[in-house]
C-alpha positions as CSV (number, residue, x, y, z in Angstrom):
1,M,107.7,73.3,116.1
2,A,103.7,73.5,116.1
3,D,101.7,72.8,113.0
4,A,101.2,76.1,111.3
5,S,98.2,74.7,109.4
6,L,96.4,74.9,113.0
7,T,96.1,78.7,112.8
8,D,94.1,78.5,109.6
9,L,91.3,76.6,111.1
10,T,88.0,78.4,111.7
11,A,87.2,78.6,115.5
12,K,84.5,76.2,115.0
13,E,86.7,73.5,113.4
14,A,89.4,74.0,116.0
15,R,87.0,73.7,118.9
16,Q,85.2,70.5,117.3
17,R,88.8,69.0,117.0
18,I,89.6,69.8,120.5
19,G,86.5,68.0,121.7
20,S,87.2,65.1,119.6
21,K,91.0,65.0,120.9
22,E,92.2,65.4,117.4
23,I,94.2,68.3,118.5
24,S,95.4,69.7,121.7
25,P,94.7,73.3,123.2
26,V,98.6,73.5,123.7
27,E,99.2,72.6,120.1
28,L,96.6,75.3,119.0
29,L,98.2,78.0,121.3
30,E,101.7,77.4,120.3
31,A,100.8,77.5,116.6
32,C,99.2,80.9,117.1
33,V,102.4,82.2,119.1
34,E,104.7,80.9,116.3
35,R,102.6,82.8,113.9
36,I,102.8,85.8,115.9
37,E,106.5,85.8,116.3
38,A,107.0,85.3,112.6
39,V,104.2,87.6,111.1
40,D,103.5,90.3,113.6
41,P,106.7,92.3,112.9
42,A,105.3,93.2,109.7
43,V,101.7,94.3,110.7
44,N,102.1,95.1,114.3
45,A,98.8,93.9,115.4
46,I,99.5,92.5,118.7
47,C,100.8,94.6,121.6
48,E,101.0,93.2,125.0
49,R,101.5,89.4,125.2
50,D,100.7,87.0,127.9
51,F,102.2,83.7,126.4
52,D,103.5,82.1,129.6
53,R,100.3,82.3,131.4
54,A,98.4,81.1,128.5
55,R,100.3,78.0,128.4
56,V,99.7,77.0,131.8
57,Q,96.0,77.4,130.8
58,A,96.4,75.5,127.6
59,V,97.9,72.5,129.8
60,E,95.0,72.5,132.0
61,A,92.5,73.0,129.2
62,E,94.1,69.8,127.7
63,R,93.8,67.8,131.2
64,T,90.2,68.6,131.0
65,V,89.9,67.1,127.6
66,L,91.7,64.1,128.6
67,R,89.3,63.7,131.6
68,G,86.3,63.5,129.5
69,D,84.8,66.7,131.5
70,D,82.2,68.6,129.8
71,L,83.6,71.5,127.7
72,P,82.5,75.0,127.5
73,T,81.7,76.5,124.1
74,L,85.3,78.4,123.7
75,H,87.3,75.7,125.4
76,G,90.7,76.1,124.6
77,L,90.5,78.6,121.9
78,P,93.2,81.5,121.9
79,V,91.4,84.7,122.0
80,A,92.8,88.4,121.5
81,V,91.4,91.2,123.5
82,K,91.3,94.7,122.1
83,D,93.4,96.9,124.3
84,L,90.4,98.8,125.4
85,D,89.0,96.3,127.7
86,E,90.7,95.4,131.3
87,T,92.6,92.0,131.5
88,D,93.5,90.9,135.0
89,G,97.1,90.8,135.4
90,L,97.8,91.9,131.7
91,R,98.8,95.3,130.8
92,T,95.9,97.5,129.4
93,T,97.0,100.8,128.0
94,Y,93.9,101.9,126.1
95,G,96.6,103.2,123.6
96,S,97.3,106.2,125.9
97,P,100.7,107.0,127.7
98,Q,98.5,107.8,130.8
99,F,98.2,104.0,131.0
100,K,101.4,102.8,129.3
101,D,102.2,100.7,132.7
102,F,98.5,99.9,133.8
103,V,97.9,96.3,135.0
104,P,94.3,95.8,136.0
105,D,93.5,93.6,139.1
106,H,90.2,92.4,137.2
107,D,88.6,91.7,133.9
108,S,86.0,93.5,132.0
109,V,82.6,92.0,132.1
110,M,83.0,90.9,128.5
111,V,86.7,89.5,129.0
112,G,85.2,87.6,132.3
113,R,82.5,86.0,130.3
114,V,85.0,84.7,127.5
115,K,87.3,83.2,130.2
116,N,84.3,81.6,131.7
117,A,83.6,80.1,128.3
118,G,86.9,78.5,128.1
119,G,88.7,81.2,126.0
120,I,92.5,81.4,126.5
121,V,93.2,85.1,126.5
122,F,96.6,85.2,125.3
123,C,97.6,88.7,124.0
124,K,96.2,92.3,123.5
125,S,95.2,93.9,120.0
126,N,96.2,97.3,119.1
127,T,94.1,100.2,119.0
128,P,94.1,104.1,118.6
129,E,94.1,106.2,121.6
130,F,90.8,105.5,123.5
131,G,89.6,104.0,120.3
132,A,89.3,107.3,118.5
133,G,89.7,107.0,115.1
134,A,89.6,104.5,112.4
135,N,93.5,104.3,111.9
136,T,95.1,102.1,114.5
137,R,98.2,104.0,115.6
138,N,99.1,105.5,119.1
139,P,102.1,106.6,121.1
140,V,102.3,103.5,123.1
141,W,102.5,100.7,120.6
142,G,102.9,102.3,117.1
143,A,100.8,101.7,114.1
144,T,98.8,98.4,112.7
145,G,99.6,97.8,109.0
146,N,97.3,96.3,106.6
147,P,98.2,92.5,106.0
148,F,97.5,92.9,102.4
149,N,100.0,95.8,102.5
150,P,101.7,96.8,105.7
151,D,102.0,100.4,104.1
152,L,98.4,101.0,104.2
153,N,95.9,101.5,107.1
154,A,94.2,98.4,108.7
155,G,91.1,100.3,109.9
156,G,90.2,101.0,113.4
157,S,89.6,101.3,116.1
158,S,89.7,97.6,116.5
159,G,92.5,97.3,113.7
160,G,94.8,95.0,115.6
161,S,92.1,92.4,116.1
162,A,91.2,92.5,112.6
163,A,94.8,92.2,111.3
164,A,95.6,89.3,113.8
165,L,92.6,87.4,112.4
166,A,93.5,87.8,108.9
167,C,97.2,86.7,109.4
168,G,96.0,83.6,111.5
169,M,97.7,84.8,114.8
170,T,94.4,84.3,116.6
171,L,91.0,82.5,116.0
172,L,89.0,84.9,117.8
173,A,89.1,88.3,118.6
174,T,87.1,91.1,120.6
175,G,86.3,94.3,119.5
176,S,84.2,97.4,120.0
177,D,82.3,100.0,117.7
178,M,80.9,103.5,118.0
179,G,81.4,104.8,114.6
180,G,82.6,101.5,113.0
181,S,85.0,100.1,114.9
182,L,84.0,96.4,114.4
183,R,83.1,97.0,110.8
184,I,85.8,99.1,109.3
185,P,88.8,97.1,110.3
186,A,87.2,93.8,109.3
187,A,86.4,95.4,105.9
188,Y,90.0,96.7,105.3
189,C,91.5,93.2,106.4
190,G,89.3,90.9,104.7
191,V,87.5,89.3,107.9
192,S,84.1,89.7,109.4
193,G,82.8,91.9,112.3
194,F,79.5,92.3,113.7
195,R,78.1,95.4,115.7
196,P,75.4,93.9,117.8
197,T,72.3,95.5,119.2
198,P,73.3,98.0,122.0
199,G,73.1,96.2,125.2
200,L,73.4,92.6,123.9
201,V,76.8,92.4,125.2
202,P,77.1,94.1,128.7
203,T,79.7,96.6,129.3
204,M,80.5,98.8,132.1
205,K,82.9,101.1,129.7
206,R,80.1,103.6,129.0
207,N,79.9,106.4,131.4
208,L,76.7,107.5,129.7
209,G,75.0,104.2,130.5
210,W,72.1,104.8,128.5
211,S,73.8,105.9,125.3
212,P,73.3,103.2,122.4
213,L,76.4,104.6,120.4
214,S,79.3,102.3,121.9
215,V,79.1,98.6,121.8
216,S,81.2,95.4,122.3
217,G,81.2,92.7,120.2
218,P,82.9,89.8,118.4
219,M,85.4,89.5,115.2
220,G,86.3,86.4,113.3
221,R,87.1,84.9,109.9
222,N,83.7,84.1,109.3
223,I,80.0,84.6,110.6
224,E,79.9,81.0,112.3
225,D,82.9,81.9,114.3
226,I,81.5,85.3,115.3
227,C,78.3,83.6,116.5
228,M,80.4,81.2,118.8
229,L,82.1,84.3,120.4
230,L,79.0,86.4,120.5
231,A,76.7,83.7,122.3
232,E,79.3,84.0,125.1
233,Q,79.6,87.6,125.0
234,A,75.8,88.2,125.4
235,A,74.1,88.3,128.7
236,D,71.6,90.1,130.6
237,D,73.7,92.4,133.4
238,P,71.8,94.7,135.8
239,R,74.8,96.9,135.9
240,D,74.2,97.8,132.2
241,P,71.0,100.0,131.6
242,L,70.7,98.7,128.1
243,A,71.3,94.9,128.7
244,T,68.2,92.7,128.1
245,A,67.7,88.9,128.6
246,V,69.2,86.7,126.1
247,D,68.9,83.4,124.8
248,P,72.4,82.3,124.0
249,M,70.9,79.2,121.7
250,M,69.5,81.9,119.4
251,L,73.0,83.0,118.7
252,Q,75.5,80.1,118.9
253,S,75.2,79.4,115.1
254,P,73.6,81.2,112.4
255,Q,70.0,80.7,111.7
256,P,68.9,79.4,108.2
257,V,68.0,82.2,106.1
258,D,66.8,81.9,102.4
259,L,68.3,84.6,100.5
260,G,65.9,83.8,97.4
261,G,62.9,85.3,99.9
262,L,64.4,88.3,100.9
263,R,63.6,91.9,99.7
264,V,66.7,93.6,99.6
265,A,67.7,97.4,99.5
266,W,71.2,98.5,98.5
267,T,72.8,102.1,98.8
268,T,75.8,103.5,97.9
269,D,76.0,106.3,100.3
270,F,73.1,105.8,102.9
271,G,71.6,109.0,101.6
272,F,74.2,111.3,103.1
273,A,77.9,109.9,103.1
274,K,80.7,110.9,101.0
275,V,82.0,108.0,98.8
276,D,85.0,108.1,96.6
277,N,83.9,107.8,93.1
278,A,86.0,104.8,91.9
279,Y,84.7,102.9,95.1
280,A,81.1,103.8,94.5
281,E,81.5,102.3,91.2
282,T,83.1,99.1,92.5
283,F,80.4,98.7,94.9
284,K,77.7,98.9,92.0
285,K,79.6,96.1,90.2
286,K,79.3,94.1,93.4
287,V,75.5,94.6,93.5
288,A,75.3,93.6,89.8
289,A,76.8,90.4,90.8
290,I,74.9,89.6,93.7
291,K,71.3,90.9,93.3
292,G,70.2,87.8,91.6
293,Y,70.7,85.9,94.9
294,F,67.5,87.8,96.3
295,N,63.6,87.9,95.3
296,E,64.1,91.7,95.3
297,C,67.0,94.1,95.1
298,S,66.4,97.7,94.4
299,E,68.2,100.8,95.3
300,A,66.8,102.5,98.6
301,T,68.0,103.9,101.9
302,P,66.3,105.0,105.2
303,D,66.0,108.6,105.7
304,L,68.9,109.1,108.2
305,G,68.5,113.0,108.0
306,D,71.2,115.3,109.4
307,A,73.2,111.9,110.6
308,D,76.5,114.1,110.7
309,G,75.2,116.8,113.1
310,I,73.6,113.9,115.4
311,F,76.6,111.7,115.5
312,G,79.0,114.7,116.1
313,V,77.0,115.9,119.1
314,L,76.4,112.5,120.7
315,R,80.0,111.3,120.1
316,A,81.5,114.5,121.6
317,L,79.0,114.2,124.5
318,S,80.5,110.9,125.4
319,F,84.0,112.1,125.3
320,V,83.1,114.9,127.7
321,A,81.7,112.3,129.9
322,S,84.9,110.2,129.9
323,H,87.8,112.8,129.5
324,K,86.7,115.8,131.6
325,E,88.7,115.2,134.7
326,T,92.0,114.7,132.5
327,Y,91.2,117.7,130.6
328,E,90.9,120.1,133.4
329,R,93.8,118.4,135.1
330,D,96.1,118.6,131.9
331,K,94.8,118.6,128.6
332,S,98.2,117.6,127.1
333,L,97.7,114.1,128.2
334,L,95.1,113.6,125.6
335,G,95.8,113.0,121.9
336,P,94.8,115.2,119.0
337,N,91.5,113.1,118.0
338,V,90.2,112.8,121.9
339,L,91.0,116.5,122.5
340,A,89.2,117.4,119.5
341,N,86.2,115.4,120.3
342,Y,86.4,116.8,124.2
343,E,86.6,120.5,123.0
344,Q,83.8,120.0,120.5
345,G,81.4,118.8,123.0
346,A,82.5,121.3,125.9
347,A,81.7,124.1,123.7
348,M,78.1,122.6,123.0
349,S,74.9,124.0,124.7
350,L,72.0,121.9,126.3
351,A,69.9,123.1,123.3
352,D,72.3,121.5,120.8
353,V,72.1,118.1,122.8
354,A,68.4,118.1,123.0
355,K,68.2,118.8,119.3
356,A,70.4,116.0,118.7
357,D,68.3,113.7,120.9
358,V,65.0,114.4,119.1
359,E,66.4,114.1,115.7
360,H,68.1,110.9,116.6
361,T,64.7,109.6,117.8
362,N,62.9,110.7,114.6
363,L,65.9,108.9,112.6
364,Y,65.2,105.7,114.5
365,R,61.5,105.9,113.8
366,R,62.1,106.5,110.1
367,T,64.3,103.5,109.9
368,E,61.9,101.2,111.7
369,S,59.5,102.2,109.0
370,F,61.9,101.5,106.2
371,F,62.3,97.8,107.5
372,Q,58.8,97.2,107.2
373,E,59.4,97.5,103.4
374,F,62.8,95.6,103.2
375,D,64.2,92.7,105.1
376,L,67.8,94.0,104.5
377,L,69.9,97.0,103.5
378,I,73.3,96.4,102.0
379,G,75.9,98.9,101.3
380,P,80.0,99.6,101.4
381,T,81.3,99.4,104.9
382,V,83.9,101.8,104.0
383,P,83.9,104.7,101.6
384,I,87.3,104.2,100.1
385,T,90.2,102.0,99.6
386,P,92.7,101.9,102.3
387,F,95.1,104.8,102.5
388,P,98.7,104.8,104.2
389,W,98.6,104.7,108.0
390,S,101.0,107.3,108.0
391,T,98.1,109.8,106.8
392,W,96.6,110.3,110.2
393,Y,93.0,110.5,108.6
394,L,91.4,111.2,105.4
395,E,91.0,114.9,104.8
396,E,89.2,115.0,101.4
397,M,87.4,113.0,99.1
398,N,86.7,113.5,95.4
399,G,88.7,116.7,95.9
400,E,86.1,117.8,98.7
401,P,87.2,118.8,102.2
402,L,86.1,116.6,105.0
403,E,84.9,118.5,108.1
404,T,86.4,116.5,110.7
405,Y,88.8,113.4,111.4
406,Y,86.0,111.1,111.6
407,S,83.7,112.3,108.6
408,W,85.0,109.5,106.3
409,L,83.4,106.9,108.7
410,A,79.9,108.1,107.7
411,P,78.8,104.8,106.0
412,T,79.2,102.9,109.4
413,Y,78.4,105.8,111.9
414,G,74.9,106.4,110.0
415,I,74.1,102.8,110.8
416,T,75.2,103.2,114.6
417,L,72.5,105.9,114.9
418,T,69.9,103.5,113.9
419,T,70.8,100.9,116.6
420,C,70.6,98.3,113.8
421,P,72.6,95.2,114.1
422,A,75.0,95.2,111.2
423,A,77.4,92.6,109.9
424,T,80.5,93.4,107.5
425,I,81.8,90.5,105.6
426,P,84.3,90.2,102.8
427,C,83.2,90.6,99.3
428,G,86.3,89.8,96.9
429,L,88.4,92.9,96.2
430,D,88.2,96.4,95.5
431,E,89.5,98.3,92.4
432,K,92.9,98.7,94.0
433,G,93.3,94.8,94.8
434,M,92.6,95.4,98.6
435,P,89.5,93.6,100.5
436,F,86.3,94.7,99.8
437,G,83.8,94.6,102.7
438,L,79.9,94.5,102.4
439,Q,77.9,96.0,105.2
440,I,74.7,94.1,105.8
441,V,72.0,95.8,108.0
442,G,68.7,94.5,109.5
443,A,65.7,95.7,111.6
444,A,66.4,96.8,115.3
445,K,66.9,94.0,117.6
446,D,67.0,91.5,114.7
447,D,70.6,90.0,115.4
448,A,69.9,86.5,114.7
449,F,68.5,87.2,111.4
450,V,71.4,89.7,110.3
451,L,73.7,86.9,111.0
452,G,71.9,84.2,109.3
453,A,71.7,86.5,106.2
454,A,75.3,87.3,106.4
455,H,76.1,83.7,106.9
456,A,74.2,82.7,103.7
457,L,75.8,85.4,101.6
458,E,79.2,84.4,103.0
459,Q,78.6,80.8,101.7
460,A,77.2,82.1,98.3
461,F,80.5,84.1,98.0
462,A,82.7,81.3,98.7
463,R,81.5,79.7,95.6
464,T,82.7,82.6,93.4
465,T,86.1,83.6,92.6
466,D,85.5,87.5,92.5
467,L,83.5,87.7,95.5
468,K,85.1,85.0,98.0
469,R,87.3,86.0,101.1
470,P,90.7,86.9,100.1
471,A,93.7,85.9,102.1
472,P,97.1,87.7,102.7
473,D,100.4,86.4,101.7
474,I,101.7,85.0,105.2
475,A,105.0,83.9,103.5
476,K,105.5,87.5,102.2
477,L,104.8,89.0,105.5
478,A,107.0,86.6,107.1
479,S,109.9,87.0,105.1
480,G,109.6,90.6,103.8
481,P,111.1,93.8,105.1
482,T,109.6,94.9,108.5
483,P,108.4,98.3,108.5
484,S,108.9,100.7,111.5
485,L,105.5,100.3,112.7
486,R,106.4,100.4,116.3
487,S,108.6,103.5,116.2
488,I,105.8,106.0,116.5
489,I,106.2,107.9,119.6
490,E,104.2,111.1,118.9
491,I,101.1,111.4,116.8
């Protein structure tokens, strides 16, 4: 039996112990596999598995250590890959019945970089169909439950990655983010996520290569682990129009940031988002508890204008680009979220798109002016405590109806439009006893600074009982009744 405590190591600690021959990549992999087998039935975070091939890779990784060879950054570390990224020889479904039997013969660019850095890709993590929505459920794999209460939403669309990290099933996980998909599940599951500057992590997944909305990025239990993974994900790549030259040494570990010298703005609603009243009060209490860390901390927000309208147009445009052929061939192949986004976009005019692009440009410029006055912006990552995964999406807030299935994601998609790097870190519990995620935003392209500031806050929170990262009850998950999370066949 593997040492279960190995799954609770940070990725940085595990990598150091592998390098010093204190632990073996084989032992570490087996500990993760055993944790998956014990706990995943309760949360359904892991979909496809590749344990046998991973075991062969772990043995070879161990031999490399014993030979005394130079070891890459992620050598021997188990990595879960979100089921939106192609993995060579490992089924990739995108959460869609169209691809339920699809086995790629190649890795995505990002997955290839992770493997080249020594990461052992041993499983895929669950996601909504084509990543559409922040409730991780689909007709191929079923729903992912929250590790703190499996009846509740784990967030999305990287919900499987976040739940797996929280439960110690993996030490690192990949994700992607258009409207908040790296940040929302991290907030709900009590782990960390980082939305990097568009182009920092090259991708071939965007049909609209110049669009800054969708990015790939890292997830971990803390910012140090996120930096380790991001430094290997990031690269220049001529095939991605937004990719830029990167110095990985700037990202490998958090840069020192003195919180006491920072000018920080805080906002409950980013000037436009609907936020649950009780959740807003919880956030204000968090601000009262942490504002003393900074030189200045005042209420302010960039002017995001018609963020709802801009995001609606640009999001729909990306779905038209990705799903036009399928819609025209047989629209019944598309799930309700994807279908809604496609039809919204198909009904738009060129004038609608032009208006959204102009307003998006102005939003960006106003945000850059805002960050001339402030170093950081902090706010809630999500607007409400986790709701049941059986509720497909949030339809109302504070008694008022929401316009679309993604309207409740406004605190994160508003920041998506700015193109600013944004981290989410755990900040204690909310009013319902569930993890609370703090969103930390910096100026455009200042990824290293945002990561450094998030790391400094994370260290400060760890010293305070009410703010430190919460952990789920693994023993309870392993021994409790198993919900029927995999039983969903229709949505």
